FIPA-353994 format. One record per residue: x, y, z of N, C-alpha, C, O in turn. Coordinates in steps of 0.1 Angstrom, whole numbers, padded with zeros to 4 digits, always signed. Each point is the difference from the previous one (the first is absolute). Layout:
XYZXYZXYZXYZ;...
# end
This chain:
+1264+0165+0543-0013-0002+0005-0002-0014+0006+0005-0009-0005;-0012+0009+0016-0002-0013+0007-0015-0003-0002-0009+0008+0002;+0007-0021-0007-0014-0004-0002-0002-0013+0009+0008-0009-0001;-0018+0010+0009-0004-0011+0008-0009-0010-0006-0011+0005-0004;+0014-0017+0002-0008-0010-0007-0003-0011+0010+0008-0004+0008;-0021-0001-0008-0004-0010+0009-0001-0013-0008-0002-0001-0012;+0002-0010+0020-0002-0013-0006-0013-0006+0003-0004-0011-0005;-0004+0017+0014-0013-0005+0004-0010+0001-0012+0002+0008-0009;-0012-0017+0010-0011+0001-0010-0010+0010+0004-0012-0003+0003;+0016+0016-0004-0008+0011+0004-0011+0003-0009-0011+0005+0004;+0012-0008-0017-0010+0003-0009-0013-0008+0002-0011+0006-0001;+0012-0018+0004-0011-0009+0002-0008+0006+0012-0012+0001+0000;+0019+0003+0011-0006+0005+0012-0007+0014-0004-0011+0003+0005;+0018+0005-0013-0005+0013-0004-0014-0002-0008-0009+0007+0003;+0009-0016-0012-0012-0003-0008-0011-0005+0009-0012+0005-0001;+0015-0014+0010-0011-0006+0009-0005+0011+0009-0012+0000+0003;+0020+0008+0003-0004+0009+0011-0006+0013-0006-0008+0007+0007;+0012-0003-0019-0004+0013-0005-0008-0001-0013-0004+0010-0005;+0002-0022+0000-0008-0002-0012+0005+0009-0012-0008+0007-0006;+0020-0008+0003+0005+0008-0011-0007-0003-0013-0001-0012-0004;-0003+0022-0003-0007-0002-0013+0009-0002-0012-0002-0008-0008;+0014+0014+0008+0009+0000-0011+0013-0007+0002+0007-0002-0009;-0004-0002+0021+0012-0007+0003+0012+0009-0001-0001+0012+0002;+0013-0018-0005+0012+0008-0001+0001+0008-0012-0005-0004-0011;+0010+0016+0012+0002+0009-0012+0014+0006+0000+0007+0000+0010;-0003+0005-0022+0013+0007-0001-0002+0014+0004-0011+0004+0004;+0021+0004-0006+0000+0014+0004-0010+0008-0008-0004+0011+0004;+0000-0016-0016-0010+0007-0008-0015-0005+0002-0009+0004-0006;+0008-0014+0016-0013-0005+0003-0004-0012-0009-0012-0004+0000;+0021-0001-0008-0002-0011-0009+0001-0013+0007+0010-0002+0008;-0019-0008-0010+0001-0013+0007+0013-0007-0003+0005+0000-0011;+0000-0007+0021+0012-0009-0002-0003-0013+0006-0009-0002+0009;+0017-0008-0013-0003-0014+0004+0006-0004+0014-0006-0008+0007;+0017+0015-0004+0006-0003+0013+0007+0012+0006+0002+0010-0008;+0002-0010+0020+0006+0012+0006+0014+0001-0006+0007-0009-0005;-0002+0021+0006+0013+0004-0006+0011-0004+0010+0000+0003+0012;+0011-0009-0018+0011-0004+0009+0008+0012+0004+0007+0000+0010;-0007+0011-0018+0008+0012+0003-0007+0011+0006+0005+0012+0001;-0017-0014+0004-0008+0011+0007-0004-0004+0014-0003-0012+0002;+0002+0021+0007-0004-0002+0013-0014-0005+0001-0009+0005-0007;+0007-0016+0014-0014-0005+0001-0010+0010+0005-0012+0000-0005;+0016+0009+0014-0009+0010+0005-0005+0009-0011-0012+0004-0001;+0020-0001-0009-0004+0008-0011-0010-0007-0009-0010+0006-0004;+0012-0019+0002-0010-0008-0007-0013-0002+0007-0011+0000-0006;+0012-0001+0019-0013-0001+0008-0008+0013-0001-0012+0000-0002;+0019+0012+0004-0007+0012-0001-0006+0003-0014-0012+0004-0001;+0019-0008-0009-0005+0002-0014-0013-0009-0002-0010+0004-0005;+0011-0017+0010-0011-0009-0001-0013+0005+0007-0011-0001-0005;+0013+0007+0017-0011+0005+0008-0006+0013-0007-0012+0001+0000;+0021+0007-0006-0005+0012-0006-0009-0003-0012-0011+0005-0001;+0016-0014-0008-0007-0003-0012-0013-0008+0002-0009-0001-0008;+0009-0005+0020-0012-0008+0004-0010+0009+0007-0011-0005+0005;+0013+0018-0004-0009+0009+0006-0001+0000+0015-0010+0004+0006;+0021-0009+0001-0001-0001+0014+0003+0012+0008-0001+0001+0012;+0006+0010-0020+0002+0013+0007-0011+0009-0006-0002+0001-0012;-0004+0006+0021-0011+0009-0004+0005+0011-0010+0010+0006+0003;-0017-0005-0014+0003+0011-0009+0010-0002-0011+0003+0009-0008;+0002-0022+0007+0010-0002-0011+0000-0015-0003+0000-0009+0009;+0002+0006-0022+0002-0014-0004+0008+0000-0013+0001-0010-0007;+0006+0021+0004+0008+0002-0012+0014+0005+0004+0001+0011+0005;+0009-0019-0008+0013+0003+0003+0005+0012-0007+0010+0007+0004;-0015-0004-0016+0004+0011-0008-0007+0013+0003+0003+0010-0006;-0012-0010+0015-0008+0011+0004-0003+0000+0015-0012+0000+0004;+0022+0000+0004-0002-0002+0014-0004+0013+0007+0006+0011-0003;-0016-0012+0012-0003+0011+0008+0007-0002+0013-0003-0009+0007;+0012+0018-0004+0009-0003+0012-0008+0000+0013+0006-0003+0011;-0018+0008-0011-0009-0001+0012-0001-0014+0006-0003-0002+0011;+0004-0008-0020-0001-0014+0004+0010-0003+0011-0001-0010+0008;+0012+0017-0008+0011-0003+0010-0005+0003+0014+0005-0006+0009;-0015+0014-0007-0006+0003+0013-0007-0013+0005-0003+0000+0012;+0000-0010-0020-0007-0012+0004+0010-0011+0004-0005-0011+0002;+0017+0013-0002+0010-0010+0003+0005+0003+0015+0006+0010+0002;-0009-0020+0006+0005+0001+0014+0011-0010+0003-0001-0011-0005;+0011+0015+0012+0010-0010+0004-0003-0006+0013-0010+0004+0007;+0018-0014-0004-0003-0007+0013+0001+0010+0011+0009+0008+0001;-0019-0010+0008-0001+0009+0012+0003-0007+0012+0007-0011+0000;-0012+0016+0011+0003-0007+0013-0006-0014+0001+0005-0008+0008;-0015+0005-0016-0006-0013+0000+0006-0009-0010-0003-0012-0001;+0012+0017-0007+0008-0008-0010-0008-0005-0011+0004-0010-0006;-0015+0017+0002-0009-0005-0011+0002+0010-0011+0000+0012+0001;+0001-0018-0013+0001+0009-0012-0014+0002-0006-0009-0009+0001;+0006+0021-0005-0013+0003-0006+0002+0007-0013+0008+0009-0002;-0015-0014-0008+0001+0006-0014-0013+0008-0003-0001+0006-0011;-0008-0005+0021-0013+0007-0003-0003+0010+0011-0010+0007+0000;
# end
């Protein structure tokens, strides 16, 4: 398995731009003090956004409504990411 890890201070930017309520969490939605060295940053970002209620219809990692996936857009022709 290949895991892509970044060195940037992405969490500070994530908190400032998206107002995360709960911060980083593990796979069970429990708060953690820092990001995991052995997990892809994108997974940690998505979990933090989910538990902070940034996706419509879900804020519980243990009870996900897969319809929230319809609210994730990838970069398009204008190169902008949208999470809402």
